[in-house]
N, CA, C and O atoms as CSV, one atom per row, in Angstrom:
chain,resi,resn,atom,element,x,y,z
A,1,MET,N,N,85.196,15.392,-25.603
A,1,MET,CA,C,84.023,14.916,-24.952
A,1,MET,C,C,83.032,14.196,-26.051
A,1,MET,O,O,82.760,14.728,-27.127
A,2,SER,N,N,82.610,13.119,-25.700
A,2,SER,CA,C,81.828,12.405,-26.760
A,2,SER,C,C,80.384,12.787,-26.420
A,2,SER,O,O,80.048,13.166,-25.298
A,3,VAL,N,N,79.495,12.653,-27.536
A,3,VAL,CA,C,78.012,12.926,-27.372
A,3,VAL,C,C,77.231,11.643,-27.448
A,3,VAL,O,O,77.707,10.690,-28.065
A,4,ALA,N,N,76.079,11.562,-26.866
A,4,ALA,CA,C,75.344,10.385,-26.922
A,4,ALA,C,C,74.741,10.133,-28.279
A,4,ALA,O,O,74.123,11.034,-28.846
A,5,LYS,N,N,74.904,8.877,-28.854
A,5,LYS,CA,C,74.431,8.603,-30.270
A,5,LYS,C,C,73.790,7.231,-30.113
A,5,LYS,O,O,73.942,6.537,-29.108
A,6,LYS,N,N,73.059,6.884,-31.178
A,6,LYS,CA,C,72.534,5.716,-31.297
A,6,LYS,C,C,73.644,4.522,-31.115
A,6,LYS,O,O,74.776,4.581,-31.595
A,7,GLY,N,N,73.178,3.527,-30.413
A,7,GLY,CA,C,73.948,2.328,-30.037
A,7,GLY,C,C,74.609,2.575,-28.856
A,7,GLY,O,O,75.091,1.556,-28.362
A,8,ASN,N,N,74.802,3.655,-28.200
A,8,ASN,CA,C,75.331,4.005,-26.818
A,8,ASN,C,C,74.375,3.548,-25.811
A,8,ASN,O,O,73.158,3.652,-25.957
A,9,THR,N,N,74.963,3.024,-24.753
A,9,THR,CA,C,74.222,2.773,-23.521
A,9,THR,C,C,74.382,4.002,-22.652
A,9,THR,O,O,75.525,4.421,-22.469
A,10,VAL,N,N,73.369,4.612,-22.106
A,10,VAL,CA,C,73.438,5.819,-21.349
A,10,VAL,C,C,72.721,5.654,-20.064
A,10,VAL,O,O,71.808,4.846,-19.896
A,11,ARG,N,N,73.215,6.521,-19.106
A,11,ARG,CA,C,72.395,6.565,-17.790
A,11,ARG,C,C,71.916,7.892,-17.644
A,11,ARG,O,O,72.715,8.821,-17.762
A,12,VAL,N,N,70.626,8.123,-17.385
A,12,VAL,CA,C,69.981,9.357,-17.481
A,12,VAL,C,C,69.094,9.603,-16.127
A,12,VAL,O,O,68.328,8.729,-15.719
A,13,HIS,N,N,69.242,10.753,-15.518
A,13,HIS,CA,C,68.275,11.225,-14.575
A,13,HIS,C,C,67.232,11.825,-15.202
A,13,HIS,O,O,67.473,12.328,-16.300
A,14,PHE,N,N,65.931,11.903,-14.688
A,14,PHE,CA,C,64.876,12.556,-15.343
A,14,PHE,C,C,63.834,12.781,-14.336
A,14,PHE,O,O,63.745,12.125,-13.298
A,15,THR,N,N,62.992,13.800,-14.708
A,15,THR,CA,C,61.617,14.052,-14.093
A,15,THR,C,C,60.758,14.357,-15.175
A,15,THR,O,O,61.022,15.229,-16.002
A,16,GLY,N,N,59.673,13.619,-15.192
A,16,GLY,CA,C,58.593,13.714,-16.299
A,16,GLY,C,C,57.271,14.437,-15.572
A,16,GLY,O,O,56.765,14.036,-14.524
A,17,THR,N,N,56.873,15.451,-16.260
A,17,THR,CA,C,55.716,16.178,-15.747
A,17,THR,C,C,54.635,16.314,-17.073
A,17,THR,O,O,54.992,16.263,-18.251
A,18,LEU,N,N,53.376,16.481,-16.644
A,18,LEU,CA,C,52.264,16.867,-17.616
A,18,LEU,C,C,52.472,18.368,-17.774
A,18,LEU,O,O,53.175,19.057,-17.034
A,19,GLU,N,N,51.748,18.809,-18.872
A,19,GLU,CA,C,51.675,20.211,-19.027
A,19,GLU,C,C,51.227,21.007,-17.945
A,19,GLU,O,O,51.617,22.171,-17.852
A,20,ASP,N,N,50.408,20.484,-17.070
A,20,ASP,CA,C,49.951,21.218,-15.869
A,20,ASP,C,C,50.889,21.158,-14.757
A,20,ASP,O,O,50.525,21.643,-13.686
A,21,GLY,N,N,52.086,20.615,-14.860
A,21,GLY,CA,C,53.141,20.596,-13.838
A,21,GLY,C,C,53.033,19.316,-12.869
A,21,GLY,O,O,53.817,19.213,-11.925
A,22,THR,N,N,52.066,18.362,-13.114
A,22,THR,CA,C,51.924,17.308,-12.350
A,22,THR,C,C,53.175,16.303,-12.645
A,22,THR,O,O,53.386,15.903,-13.790
A,23,VAL,N,N,53.958,15.937,-11.586
A,23,VAL,CA,C,55.118,14.934,-11.783
A,23,VAL,C,C,54.340,13.560,-11.976
A,23,VAL,O,O,53.438,13.224,-11.209
A,24,PHE,N,N,54.759,12.784,-13.070
A,24,PHE,CA,C,54.222,11.528,-13.167
A,24,PHE,C,C,55.341,10.363,-13.035
A,24,PHE,O,O,55.051,9.175,-12.899
A,25,ASP,N,N,56.626,10.858,-13.091
A,25,ASP,CA,C,57.741,9.888,-12.864
A,25,ASP,C,C,58.962,10.607,-12.726
A,25,ASP,O,O,59.170,11.630,-13.379
A,26,THR,N,N,59.831,10.110,-11.867
A,26,THR,CA,C,61.135,10.669,-11.720
A,26,THR,C,C,62.129,9.600,-11.285
A,26,THR,O,O,61.722,8.614,-10.671
A,27,SER,N,N,63.501,9.769,-11.600
A,27,SER,CA,C,64.568,8.994,-11.159
A,27,SER,C,C,65.258,9.620,-9.861
A,27,SER,O,O,66.143,8.971,-9.302
A,28,LYS,N,N,64.879,10.839,-9.383
A,28,LYS,CA,C,65.557,11.376,-8.330
A,28,LYS,C,C,65.384,10.539,-7.136
A,28,LYS,O,O,64.301,10.043,-6.829
A,29,GLY,N,N,66.497,10.388,-6.451
A,29,GLY,CA,C,66.581,9.555,-5.308
A,29,GLY,C,C,66.713,8.096,-5.586
A,29,GLY,O,O,66.554,7.271,-4.686
A,30,GLN,N,N,67.000,7.759,-6.813
A,30,GLN,CA,C,67.139,6.418,-7.244
A,30,GLN,C,C,68.287,6.448,-8.230
A,30,GLN,O,O,68.837,7.506,-8.536
A,31,GLU,N,N,68.671,5.179,-8.760
A,31,GLU,CA,C,69.648,5.006,-9.762
A,31,GLU,C,C,69.148,5.651,-10.927
A,31,GLU,O,O,67.940,5.685,-11.159
A,32,PRO,N,N,70.101,6.227,-11.768
A,32,PRO,CA,C,69.536,6.705,-13.111
A,32,PRO,C,C,69.105,5.590,-13.848
A,32,PRO,O,O,69.459,4.435,-13.609
A,33,LEU,N,N,68.162,6.017,-14.955
A,33,LEU,CA,C,67.662,5.043,-15.861
A,33,LEU,C,C,68.678,4.697,-16.811
A,33,LEU,O,O,69.312,5.640,-17.285
A,34,GLU,N,N,68.973,3.487,-17.199
A,34,GLU,CA,C,69.896,3.008,-18.062
A,34,GLU,C,C,69.277,2.389,-19.237
A,34,GLU,O,O,68.412,1.528,-19.080
A,35,PHE,N,N,69.645,2.752,-20.376
A,35,PHE,CA,C,69.090,2.062,-21.707
A,35,PHE,C,C,70.084,2.353,-22.825
A,35,PHE,O,O,70.966,3.208,-22.739
A,36,THR,N,N,69.875,1.596,-23.848
A,36,THR,CA,C,70.595,1.747,-25.085
A,36,THR,C,C,69.817,2.504,-26.259
A,36,THR,O,O,68.793,2.058,-26.777
A,37,LEU,N,N,70.427,3.691,-26.609
A,37,LEU,CA,C,69.693,4.521,-27.616
A,37,LEU,C,C,69.529,3.734,-28.929
A,37,LEU,O,O,70.477,3.147,-29.452
A,38,GLY,N,N,68.353,3.746,-29.408
A,38,GLY,CA,C,68.043,3.141,-30.594
A,38,GLY,C,C,67.396,1.698,-30.585
A,38,GLY,O,O,66.988,1.137,-31.601
A,39,GLU,N,N,67.351,1.143,-29.248
A,39,GLU,CA,C,66.692,-0.123,-29.180
A,39,GLU,C,C,65.264,0.037,-28.817
A,39,GLU,O,O,64.633,-0.979,-28.523
A,40,ASN,N,N,64.698,1.158,-28.803
A,40,ASN,CA,C,63.226,1.388,-28.692
A,40,ASN,C,C,62.683,0.734,-27.420
A,40,ASN,O,O,61.530,0.308,-27.365
A,41,ASP,N,N,63.593,0.662,-26.338
A,41,ASP,CA,C,62.987,0.210,-25.013
A,41,ASP,C,C,62.155,1.372,-24.232
A,41,ASP,O,O,61.439,1.097,-23.270
A,42,ILE,N,N,62.307,2.643,-24.713
A,42,ILE,CA,C,61.541,3.635,-24.103
A,42,ILE,C,C,60.955,4.538,-25.251
A,42,ILE,O,O,61.356,4.446,-26.411
A,43,ILE,N,N,60.071,5.331,-24.887
A,43,ILE,CA,C,59.419,6.350,-25.949
A,43,ILE,C,C,60.450,6.925,-26.774
A,43,ILE,O,O,61.588,7.175,-26.379
A,44,ALA,N,N,59.983,7.135,-27.997
A,44,ALA,CA,C,60.935,7.752,-29.010
A,44,ALA,C,C,61.316,9.102,-28.757
A,44,ALA,O,O,62.446,9.472,-29.076
A,45,GLY,N,N,60.491,9.893,-28.211
A,45,GLY,CA,C,60.812,11.462,-28.022
A,45,GLY,C,C,61.826,11.372,-26.812
A,45,GLY,O,O,62.705,12.232,-26.793
A,46,PHE,N,N,61.808,10.528,-25.906
A,46,PHE,CA,C,62.726,10.493,-24.847
A,46,PHE,C,C,64.167,10.214,-25.274
A,46,PHE,O,O,65.115,10.905,-24.902
A,47,GLN,N,N,64.267,9.158,-26.079
A,47,GLN,CA,C,65.466,8.734,-26.749
A,47,GLN,C,C,65.983,9.767,-27.515
A,47,GLN,O,O,67.145,10.102,-27.285
A,48,ASN,N,N,65.293,10.397,-28.468
A,48,ASN,CA,C,65.561,11.438,-29.300
A,48,ASN,C,C,66.171,12.606,-28.642
A,48,ASN,O,O,67.096,13.244,-29.145
A,49,ALA,N,N,65.608,12.880,-27.460
A,49,ALA,CA,C,66.007,14.094,-26.713
A,49,ALA,C,C,67.382,13.854,-26.090
A,49,ALA,O,O,68.102,14.804,-25.780
A,50,VAL,N,N,67.753,12.544,-25.902
A,50,VAL,CA,C,69.091,12.177,-25.154
A,50,VAL,C,C,70.147,12.300,-26.284
A,50,VAL,O,O,71.237,12.807,-26.020
A,51,ILE,N,N,69.871,11.867,-27.499
A,51,ILE,CA,C,70.873,11.860,-28.541
A,51,ILE,C,C,71.394,13.262,-28.838
A,51,ILE,O,O,70.656,14.224,-29.054
A,52,GLY,N,N,72.757,13.299,-28.831
A,52,GLY,CA,C,73.451,14.614,-28.914
A,52,GLY,C,C,73.749,15.306,-27.620
A,52,GLY,O,O,74.354,16.378,-27.608
A,53,MET,N,N,73.372,14.764,-26.629
A,53,MET,CA,C,73.698,15.331,-25.295
A,53,MET,C,C,75.083,15.016,-24.862
A,53,MET,O,O,75.639,14.046,-25.376
A,54,ASN,N,N,75.679,15.709,-24.000
A,54,ASN,CA,C,77.055,15.457,-23.414
A,54,ASN,C,C,76.925,15.039,-22.082
A,54,ASN,O,O,76.050,15.621,-21.440
A,55,PRO,N,N,77.666,14.059,-21.430
A,55,PRO,CA,C,77.607,13.806,-20.088
A,55,PRO,C,C,77.576,14.956,-19.231
A,55,PRO,O,O,78.345,15.862,-19.552
A,56,GLY,N,N,76.780,15.147,-18.094
A,56,GLY,CA,C,76.724,16.306,-17.316
A,56,GLY,C,C,75.611,17.367,-17.767
A,56,GLY,O,O,75.089,18.180,-17.004
A,57,GLU,N,N,75.346,17.231,-19.075
A,57,GLU,CA,C,74.341,18.266,-19.597
A,57,GLU,C,C,72.942,18.066,-19.026
A,57,GLU,O,O,72.531,16.939,-18.751
A,58,ILE,N,N,72.230,19.144,-18.855
A,58,ILE,CA,C,70.932,19.100,-18.358
A,58,ILE,C,C,70.104,19.942,-19.375
A,58,ILE,O,O,70.525,21.008,-19.825
A,59,LYS,N,N,68.895,19.396,-19.711
A,59,LYS,CA,C,67.933,19.953,-20.527
A,59,LYS,C,C,66.525,19.737,-20.297
A,59,LYS,O,O,66.161,18.802,-19.584
A,60,LYS,N,N,65.650,20.575,-20.876
A,60,LYS,CA,C,64.161,20.230,-20.819
A,60,LYS,C,C,63.781,20.068,-22.162
A,60,LYS,O,O,64.247,20.783,-23.049
A,61,GLU,N,N,62.907,19.111,-22.383
A,61,GLU,CA,C,62.353,18.581,-23.637
A,61,GLU,C,C,60.886,18.442,-23.613
A,61,GLU,O,O,60.390,17.651,-22.811
A,62,LEU,N,N,60.139,19.129,-24.410
A,62,LEU,CA,C,58.623,18.915,-24.516
A,62,LEU,C,C,58.500,17.729,-25.648
A,62,LEU,O,O,58.937,17.855,-26.792
A,63,ILE,N,N,57.927,16.721,-25.218
A,63,ILE,CA,C,57.666,15.483,-26.167
A,63,ILE,C,C,56.098,15.464,-26.553
A,63,ILE,O,O,55.223,15.208,-25.727
A,64,PRO,N,N,55.880,15.730,-27.746
A,64,PRO,CA,C,54.529,15.660,-28.189
A,64,PRO,C,C,53.971,14.308,-28.098
A,64,PRO,O,O,54.663,13.291,-28.068
A,65,VAL,N,N,52.530,14.343,-28.050
A,65,VAL,CA,C,51.698,12.927,-27.901
A,65,VAL,C,C,52.322,11.875,-28.870
A,65,VAL,O,O,52.625,10.744,-28.491
A,66,ASN,N,N,52.487,12.307,-30.100
A,66,ASN,CA,C,52.879,11.157,-31.077
A,66,ASN,C,C,54.309,10.591,-30.851
A,66,ASN,O,O,54.563,9.475,-31.303
A,67,ASP,N,N,55.213,11.259,-30.211
A,67,ASP,CA,C,56.619,10.692,-29.694
A,67,ASP,C,C,56.520,10.225,-28.472
A,67,ASP,O,O,57.543,9.807,-27.931
A,68,ALA,N,N,55.275,10.196,-27.783
A,68,ALA,CA,C,55.334,9.702,-26.457
A,68,ALA,C,C,54.419,8.582,-26.365
A,68,ALA,O,O,54.884,7.553,-26.856
A,69,TYR,N,N,53.206,8.477,-25.862
A,69,TYR,CA,C,52.406,7.249,-25.845
A,69,TYR,C,C,51.308,7.225,-26.729
A,69,TYR,O,O,50.425,6.376,-26.602
A,70,GLY,N,N,51.283,8.202,-27.735
A,70,GLY,CA,C,50.374,8.275,-28.816
A,70,GLY,C,C,48.993,8.878,-28.448
A,70,GLY,O,O,48.817,9.198,-27.272
A,71,PRO,N,N,48.061,9.049,-29.296
A,71,PRO,CA,C,46.829,9.634,-28.859
A,71,PRO,C,C,45.861,8.594,-28.096
A,71,PRO,O,O,46.044,7.385,-28.239
A,72,ARG,N,N,44.907,9.057,-27.346
A,72,ARG,CA,C,43.968,8.221,-26.845
A,72,ARG,C,C,43.217,7.552,-27.976
A,72,ARG,O,O,42.886,8.274,-28.916
A,73,ARG,N,N,42.899,6.248,-28.012
A,73,ARG,CA,C,42.253,5.532,-28.882
A,73,ARG,C,C,40.871,5.007,-28.480
A,73,ARG,O,O,40.723,4.313,-27.475
A,74,GLU,N,N,39.947,5.327,-29.225
A,74,GLU,CA,C,38.545,4.868,-28.782
A,74,GLU,C,C,38.388,3.439,-28.787
A,74,GLU,O,O,37.688,2.920,-27.918
A,75,GLU,N,N,39.011,2.675,-29.749
A,75,GLU,CA,C,39.054,1.282,-29.802
A,75,GLU,C,C,39.719,0.528,-28.541
A,75,GLU,O,O,39.603,-0.689,-28.396
A,76,MET,N,N,40.321,1.232,-27.772
A,76,MET,CA,C,40.980,0.799,-26.543
A,76,MET,C,C,39.883,0.773,-25.356
A,76,MET,O,O,40.103,0.248,-24.264
A,77,LEU,N,N,38.751,1.366,-25.687
A,77,LEU,CA,C,37.590,1.389,-24.625
A,77,LEU,C,C,36.871,0.198,-24.757
A,77,LEU,O,O,36.368,-0.079,-25.846
A,78,ILE,N,N,36.746,-0.599,-23.719
A,78,ILE,CA,C,36.137,-1.976,-23.892
A,78,ILE,C,C,34.958,-2.144,-22.864
A,78,ILE,O,O,35.044,-1.761,-21.697
A,79,GLU,N,N,33.944,-2.700,-23.356
A,79,GLU,CA,C,32.737,-2.993,-22.438
A,79,GLU,C,C,32.636,-4.489,-22.253
A,79,GLU,O,O,32.577,-5.220,-23.242
A,80,ILE,N,N,32.613,-4.995,-20.972
A,80,ILE,CA,C,32.440,-6.424,-20.844
A,80,ILE,C,C,31.262,-6.670,-19.921
A,80,ILE,O,O,30.845,-5.781,-19.178
A,81,GLU,N,N,30.721,-7.898,-19.974
A,81,GLU,CA,C,29.707,-8.331,-19.106
A,81,GLU,C,C,30.323,-8.310,-17.705
A,81,GLU,O,O,31.519,-8.582,-17.599
A,82,ARG,N,N,29.579,-8.000,-16.595
A,82,ARG,CA,C,29.962,-8.019,-15.371
A,82,ARG,C,C,30.383,-9.379,-14.808
A,82,ARG,O,O,31.218,-9.476,-13.909
A,83,ASP,N,N,29.720,-10.511,-15.422
A,83,ASP,CA,C,30.091,-11.820,-14.952
A,83,ASP,C,C,31.309,-12.323,-15.587
A,83,ASP,O,O,31.662,-13.464,-15.288
A,84,GLN,N,N,32.059,-11.589,-16.488
A,84,GLN,CA,C,33.289,-11.934,-17.039
A,84,GLN,C,C,34.537,-11.674,-16.075
A,84,GLN,O,O,35.623,-12.214,-16.289
A,85,LEU,N,N,34.321,-10.845,-15.042
A,85,LEU,CA,C,35.325,-10.789,-14.074
A,85,LEU,C,C,35.261,-11.991,-13.053
A,85,LEU,O,O,34.182,-12.517,-12.782
A,86,PRO,N,N,36.405,-12.392,-12.517
A,86,PRO,CA,C,36.393,-13.294,-11.520
A,86,PRO,C,C,35.665,-13.018,-10.326
A,86,PRO,O,O,35.771,-11.865,-9.908
A,87,PRO,N,N,34.912,-13.853,-9.645
A,87,PRO,CA,C,33.947,-13.525,-8.689
A,87,PRO,C,C,34.567,-12.810,-7.449
A,87,PRO,O,O,33.865,-12.120,-6.710
A,88,GLU,N,N,35.905,-12.994,-7.243
A,88,GLU,CA,C,36.590,-12.415,-6.062
A,88,GLU,C,C,36.939,-10.895,-6.180
A,88,GLU,O,O,37.313,-10.216,-5.223
A,89,ILE,N,N,36.778,-10.439,-7.445
A,89,ILE,CA,C,36.993,-9.003,-7.854
A,89,ILE,C,C,35.784,-8.273,-7.538
A,89,ILE,O,O,34.712,-8.630,-8.026
A,90,GLU,N,N,35.867,-7.307,-6.780
A,90,GLU,CA,C,34.815,-6.349,-6.624
A,90,GLU,C,C,35.056,-5.042,-7.424
A,90,GLU,O,O,35.848,-4.197,-7.008
A,91,PRO,N,N,34.358,-4.889,-8.581
A,91,PRO,CA,C,34.634,-3.868,-9.469
A,91,PRO,C,C,34.298,-2.539,-9.029
A,91,PRO,O,O,33.240,-2.377,-8.421
A,92,GLU,N,N,35.105,-1.515,-9.272
A,92,GLU,CA,C,34.897,-0.139,-8.899
A,92,GLU,C,C,35.696,0.781,-9.819
A,92,GLU,O,O,36.820,0.451,-10.197
A,93,ALA,N,N,35.132,1.925,-10.181
A,93,ALA,CA,C,35.809,2.843,-11.123
A,93,ALA,C,C,37.234,3.104,-10.419
A,93,ALA,O,O,37.378,3.269,-9.208
A,94,GLY,N,N,38.205,3.114,-11.328
A,94,GLY,CA,C,39.604,3.357,-10.888
A,94,GLY,C,C,40.469,2.238,-10.716
A,94,GLY,O,O,41.693,2.328,-10.809
A,95,LEU,N,N,39.760,1.025,-10.429
A,95,LEU,CA,C,40.638,-0.080,-10.225
A,95,LEU,C,C,41.415,-0.559,-11.408
A,95,LEU,O,O,40.911,-0.654,-12.527
A,96,GLN,N,N,42.593,-0.841,-11.146
A,96,GLN,CA,C,43.529,-1.456,-12.224
A,96,GLN,C,C,43.565,-2.792,-12.271
A,96,GLN,O,O,43.825,-3.428,-11.250
A,97,LEU,N,N,43.300,-3.436,-13.511
A,97,LEU,CA,C,43.353,-4.965,-13.637
A,97,LEU,C,C,44.372,-5.288,-14.776
A,97,LEU,O,O,44.936,-4.402,-15.417
A,98,GLN,N,N,44.559,-6.581,-14.972
A,98,GLN,CA,C,45.259,-7.080,-15.941
A,98,GLN,C,C,44.338,-8.136,-16.820
A,98,GLN,O,O,43.754,-9.096,-16.317
A,99,MET,N,N,44.313,-7.788,-18.221
A,99,MET,CA,C,43.668,-8.759,-19.097
A,99,MET,C,C,44.701,-9.546,-19.866
A,99,MET,O,O,45.838,-9.125,-20.079
A,100,THR,N,N,44.226,-10.747,-20.280
A,100,THR,CA,C,45.160,-11.520,-21.147
A,100,THR,C,C,44.511,-11.445,-22.495
A,100,THR,O,O,43.328,-11.710,-22.707
A,101,THR,N,N,45.349,-11.077,-23.348
A,101,THR,CA,C,44.842,-10.957,-24.897
A,101,THR,C,C,44.742,-12.292,-25.467
A,101,THR,O,O,45.108,-13.286,-24.839
A,102,THR,N,N,44.202,-12.347,-26.765
A,102,THR,CA,C,43.968,-13.692,-27.413
A,102,THR,C,C,45.292,-14.284,-27.697
A,102,THR,O,O,45.376,-15.499,-27.876
A,103,ASP,N,N,46.368,-13.493,-27.755
A,103,ASP,CA,C,47.710,-14.029,-28.156
A,103,ASP,C,C,48.448,-14.178,-26.838
A,103,ASP,O,O,49.664,-14.346,-26.926
A,104,GLY,N,N,47.901,-14.145,-25.628
A,104,GLY,CA,C,48.630,-14.499,-24.476
A,104,GLY,C,C,49.279,-13.375,-23.722
A,104,GLY,O,O,49.765,-13.594,-22.613
A,105,ARG,N,N,49.313,-12.115,-24.300
A,105,ARG,CA,C,49.926,-10.950,-23.620
A,105,ARG,C,C,49.128,-10.524,-22.555
A,105,ARG,O,O,47.919,-10.752,-22.565
A,106,GLN,N,N,49.775,-9.818,-21.465
A,106,GLN,CA,C,49.177,-9.140,-20.483
A,106,GLN,C,C,48.923,-7.784,-20.873
A,106,GLN,O,O,49.832,-7.120,-21.371
A,107,LEU,N,N,47.710,-7.279,-20.685
A,107,LEU,CA,C,47.281,-5.874,-20.900
A,107,LEU,C,C,46.599,-5.265,-19.752
A,107,LEU,O,O,45.522,-5.658,-19.303
A,108,PRO,N,N,47.399,-4.125,-19.235
A,108,PRO,CA,C,46.739,-3.426,-18.141
A,108,PRO,C,C,45.570,-2.546,-18.617
A,108,PRO,O,O,45.564,-1.861,-19.640
A,109,VAL,N,N,44.550,-2.674,-17.686
A,109,VAL,CA,C,43.274,-1.977,-18.015
A,109,VAL,C,C,42.872,-1.228,-16.632
A,109,VAL,O,O,43.291,-1.543,-15.519
A,110,LYS,N,N,42.037,-0.244,-16.911
A,110,LYS,CA,C,41.497,0.475,-15.788
A,110,LYS,C,C,39.954,0.587,-15.861
A,110,LYS,O,O,39.452,0.968,-16.918
A,111,ILE,N,N,39.189,0.284,-14.823
A,111,ILE,CA,C,37.784,0.272,-14.835
A,111,ILE,C,C,37.368,1.835,-14.769
A,111,ILE,O,O,37.765,2.618,-13.906
A,112,THR,N,N,36.539,2.128,-15.785
A,112,THR,CA,C,36.167,3.535,-15.723
A,112,THR,C,C,34.622,3.676,-15.452
A,112,THR,O,O,34.148,4.782,-15.191
A,113,GLU,N,N,33.843,2.548,-15.515
A,113,GLU,CA,C,32.454,2.741,-15.150
A,113,GLU,C,C,31.994,1.337,-14.823
A,113,GLU,O,O,32.452,0.362,-15.418
A,114,VAL,N,N,31.028,1.242,-13.814
A,114,VAL,CA,C,30.436,-0.041,-13.381
A,114,VAL,C,C,28.873,0.152,-13.249
A,114,VAL,O,O,28.404,1.051,-12.550
A,115,ASN,N,N,28.139,-0.687,-13.916
A,115,ASN,CA,C,26.648,-0.804,-13.623
A,115,ASN,C,C,26.338,-2.150,-13.231
A,115,ASN,O,O,27.233,-2.974,-13.044
A,116,ASP,N,N,25.041,-2.434,-13.087
A,116,ASP,CA,C,24.534,-3.752,-12.717
A,116,ASP,C,C,24.885,-4.843,-13.847
A,116,ASP,O,O,25.057,-6.005,-13.478
A,117,ALA,N,N,24.978,-4.573,-14.974
A,117,ALA,CA,C,25.196,-5.518,-16.036
A,117,ALA,C,C,26.481,-5.478,-16.669
A,117,ALA,O,O,26.910,-6.546,-17.106
A,118,THR,N,N,27.157,-4.470,-16.796
A,118,THR,CA,C,28.521,-4.253,-17.595
A,118,THR,C,C,29.472,-3.429,-16.724
A,118,THR,O,O,29.115,-2.756,-15.757
A,119,ILE,N,N,30.728,-3.559,-17.180
A,119,ILE,CA,C,31.899,-2.864,-16.852
A,119,ILE,C,C,32.646,-2.321,-17.999
A,119,ILE,O,O,32.988,-3.034,-18.942
A,120,LYS,N,N,32.918,-0.970,-17.916
A,120,LYS,CA,C,33.623,-0.423,-18.919
A,120,LYS,C,C,35.106,-0.295,-18.491
A,120,LYS,O,O,35.388,0.122,-17.368
A,121,LEU,N,N,36.074,-0.663,-19.410
A,121,LEU,CA,C,37.491,-0.691,-19.226
A,121,LEU,C,C,38.137,0.157,-20.247
A,121,LEU,O,O,37.694,0.255,-21.391
A,122,ASP,N,N,39.317,0.841,-19.770
A,122,ASP,CA,C,40.136,1.606,-20.590
A,122,ASP,C,C,41.567,0.894,-20.698
A,122,ASP,O,O,42.253,0.683,-19.697
A,123,ALA,N,N,41.940,0.559,-21.924
A,123,ALA,CA,C,43.154,-0.186,-22.175
A,123,ALA,C,C,44.241,0.798,-22.695
A,123,ALA,O,O,45.366,0.398,-22.993
A,124,ASN,N,N,43.854,2.129,-22.796
A,124,ASN,CA,C,44.881,2.994,-23.243
A,124,ASN,C,C,45.812,3.150,-22.212
A,124,ASN,O,O,45.453,2.985,-21.047
A,125,HIS,N,N,47.192,3.504,-22.550
A,125,HIS,CA,C,48.268,3.902,-21.661
A,125,HIS,C,C,47.714,4.978,-20.761
A,125,HIS,O,O,46.903,5.763,-21.253
A,126,PRO,N,N,48.085,5.109,-19.411
A,126,PRO,CA,C,47.541,6.103,-18.740
A,126,PRO,C,C,48.115,7.573,-19.202
A,126,PRO,O,O,47.565,8.630,-18.895
A,127,LEU,N,N,49.161,7.478,-19.893
A,127,LEU,CA,C,49.732,8.804,-20.463
A,127,LEU,C,C,49.416,9.037,-21.971
A,127,LEU,O,O,49.940,9.950,-22.610
A,128,ALA,N,N,48.638,8.266,-22.431
A,128,ALA,CA,C,48.112,8.438,-23.842
A,128,ALA,C,C,47.376,9.707,-24.128
A,128,ALA,O,O,46.415,9.940,-23.395
A,129,GLY,N,N,47.646,10.517,-25.015
A,129,GLY,CA,C,46.873,11.695,-25.287
A,129,GLY,C,C,47.511,12.949,-24.575
A,129,GLY,O,O,46.944,14.042,-24.564
A,130,GLU,N,N,48.779,12.704,-23.960
A,130,GLU,CA,C,49.428,13.697,-23.197
A,130,GLU,C,C,50.738,14.122,-23.839
A,130,GLU,O,O,51.576,13.280,-24.159
A,131,ASN,N,N,50.935,15.532,-24.045
A,131,ASN,CA,C,52.241,15.925,-24.321
A,131,ASN,C,C,53.005,15.923,-22.955
A,131,ASN,O,O,52.464,16.325,-21.925
A,132,LEU,N,N,54.284,15.454,-22.995
A,132,LEU,CA,C,55.160,15.149,-21.836
A,132,LEU,C,C,56.330,16.056,-21.648
A,132,LEU,O,O,57.131,16.154,-22.578
A,133,LEU,N,N,56.510,16.711,-20.580
A,133,LEU,CA,C,57.757,17.624,-20.401
A,133,LEU,C,C,58.733,16.803,-19.564
A,133,LEU,O,O,58.322,16.289,-18.524
A,134,PHE,N,N,60.033,16.641,-19.959
A,134,PHE,CA,C,60.945,15.990,-19.388
A,134,PHE,C,C,62.269,16.955,-19.009
A,134,PHE,O,O,62.858,17.660,-19.829
A,135,GLU,N,N,62.583,16.838,-17.680
A,135,GLU,CA,C,64.012,17.527,-17.453
A,135,GLU,C,C,64.948,16.317,-17.442
A,135,GLU,O,O,64.769,15.399,-16.642
A,136,LEU,N,N,65.831,16.317,-18.231
A,136,LEU,CA,C,66.998,15.156,-18.509
A,136,LEU,C,C,68.354,15.559,-18.059
A,136,LEU,O,O,68.706,16.695,-18.376
A,137,GLU,N,N,69.157,14.842,-17.390
A,137,GLU,CA,C,70.423,15.007,-17.079
A,137,GLU,C,C,71.178,13.770,-17.603
A,137,GLU,O,O,70.962,12.675,-17.084
A,138,LEU,N,N,72.014,13.900,-18.567
A,138,LEU,CA,C,72.885,12.681,-19.006
A,138,LEU,C,C,73.970,12.463,-18.080
A,138,LEU,O,O,74.944,13.216,-18.096
A,139,VAL,N,N,73.879,11.409,-17.201
A,139,VAL,CA,C,74.843,11.339,-16.239
A,139,VAL,C,C,76.033,10.699,-16.785
A,139,VAL,O,O,77.122,11.086,-16.361
A,140,GLU,N,N,75.986,9.739,-17.701
A,140,GLU,CA,C,77.098,9.180,-18.276
A,140,GLU,C,C,76.746,8.377,-19.507
A,140,GLU,O,O,75.612,7.914,-19.632
A,141,ILE,N,N,77.709,8.194,-20.446
A,141,ILE,CA,C,77.726,7.260,-21.494
A,141,ILE,C,C,78.551,6.057,-21.099
A,141,ILE,O,O,79.764,6.201,-20.947
A,142,VAL,N,N,77.905,4.732,-20.899
A,142,VAL,CA,C,78.648,3.777,-20.409
A,142,VAL,C,C,79.539,3.082,-21.405
A,142,VAL,O,O,80.278,2.167,-21.039
């Protein structure tokens, strides 16, 4: 039986939880996640956990912050003038928006605070700063 290695395309079922047990993502009830090991399409810790698995194998893996979405970064907290938002958007804490960076990329941000003059935005990935626990099942090596 072959084991998963870099360069293999694999299909994996997974459930991802935070350390407090909160499920943040799962493939249960859906098609397995398909990706090629070593192409960096997904977080490093997830890929590394799959390497060496046999088809049908199930395991749990704790992925530390630095192998997941990295630490929360203060420089990703942004304050803008309220009039920089389009007038049709009514800002409120928790609202998810898309910003366009100076090089044209789309960047998801979340409003964290609103006052009369400014709006505070958080451009960190929602899972930044979190250790992630995954239950993985290698369904097949394609």
